[in-house]
N, C-alpha and C positions, 0 to 999 in steps of 0.2 A: 739533726735538726732538718724537717720541713722546710719547702723551699714554697714562696707561693710565686706563683706567675701565670698571666693573663693575657691575650690577644688584644694589638694594639696597631694600628697604623697611623705611620709617623709621613705627610703628606702636606700636597699644597694645595689651598683653597680651588686654585683653577682647574685643579684633575678631581672634582668633586661634583656630584651632582647637579644640575640645577637649583634645583629645591633648595639642596644645602647652601647652596653657593649664595641665594635671595636671604635663608634665614642667616649667616655669619654676615652679610651686610643691615641685618634687619641690627643685628648686634653689635657691629660699629657703628652705623646710626645712635643705637643706644646711650651706646658709650659716650658721644657728644653731648647727651644731655644729664651727666654723672655730673653730683653735686662735691666737688674733691677739695676744695678748700686747704686743708690741711695738709695730705699728700701727694696731691695734683697727680693719684693716679685713677684714672677713669675707667669704669668697668660696665660693660652693658653684656646682656644677656639676652636673648631671642629665644620663643620655646614652640614649637611647630607641633601642632595639636594633629591627630588625623585627619579631620576635615579640611588641613592643607591652610587653616587659618594659624594665626600666629600673636603670641602673645610679648610686648619686652618690658623690662627694668634694665636700671641704671644703680650705680650705688648714689648713697646715701649719706657721706658724715655726718659727724657731731663732734663738739667742744669735747660733750661725755663719750668719749671713743666705743663704749657700749651700745650707745644709743643709738649707730650706725648701720644702717641696713645694705647687706650685700645683694648690688644684680638678679643674682640667680633667681630669690627669696622675692627680691620683687616684681619679679613676672610672673614667679610662680604662686605669688598671694592673690595673683588675680585669676589662680584655675577654678571655675567653678566645678568643686572636686560633689560635689552633689547631683554631679547630671552625668550618666553615665557614659553617655556619648561622646564626654572633653576628655580625651586621653594624651596625652602625652608622647610624642613619635621621639623626639629628639629635642638637645639644647645647645645650642653656641653660647662661647663664652668668650669675649675679645677681651683690649685694653689698649688707653691711651696713655701715656706718661712722658714727663719731661726728657725723659730716657727711653727710649725705644732699645727693649733687650734684642727683641728675635726671636724670642723663646715663649712656646705656650704657654698661656693664663690654665691654672687648673682651679677650680670650684675649693674652696678653704672646706673646712671641717663642716661649720655648720652647715653649708651651703649640701657640700657631698650628704651629710644625714638628708636634710631636705627633700634632694633628689631621692633619694633611696626609698625614704617615705611614699614618695608620690608612686614610685616605681612597684612600691608593695601595695598599692592601696589599688594600682588599676590589675596589678596583678600580669605585666607584662613589659618587658626592656623598653630601657628606655636610651638613646646611643647618645651621645657628649661629644660634642664638637670642641675640644681644648684650642684655641687660635691666639695667634701674634698680629701686632699690627704690620708686618710684611707678608701676610699670607700662608705662612708657616701651620698644620692643623694635625695636631694628634687627635686621632678618633679611637674611642670607644664602644662595643655595640652594646654594652649594658652597663647601666651606674654601678650594680653591685661590683664592678670590678673598683672604683672609687673608695671604697669602705668594705674590704674583705672581712673585716671583724667587727661588723657591724651593729651598736644595739636597736631590738627594736620591738614590736609588740609582743612579740613572743614572752622576754621578759618583765613583761605586768602583767597581774593579775585580773587581765580583763578578757571575755569573749571577742573574740577575733570573729569580726564581721565586716565586710566590707559596704557602705555604700554603693557597690555597684549592684548586690542582691537584694537591696531595700524595694 
């Protein structure tokens, strides 16, 4: 049986470049804005665009659980994907909860698929910074490592064209 392996970095927020530390700060601030009355698990995400601007999002729970929105998808939903100048460079995700675990959080499956869709659309890697409240960080240089056997447009009977080609 084959084994799947990928490169990653496990470190501290304070050791990362200033631009990425600011990105994580924005994700932490977004977590403060989360609406999580049921789980009390507040998640924040920040998206760094190539031009240096940032988008943020937080999770919003709903009593009808499937209707909730994750932080990563909330942030990415504001991305202008019809404008080829808005490419994602990196995404940071972190959390606050009543019980701080000290373990970096990773995107859920739906968010992994959404991030990968953006990466495939822009045809360049997105770095992922998975953070804990106490400053631990796991870094992946390519969102594809989050979902190694992903579902994509190649499975659909559609012509693959990127809005970037228009």
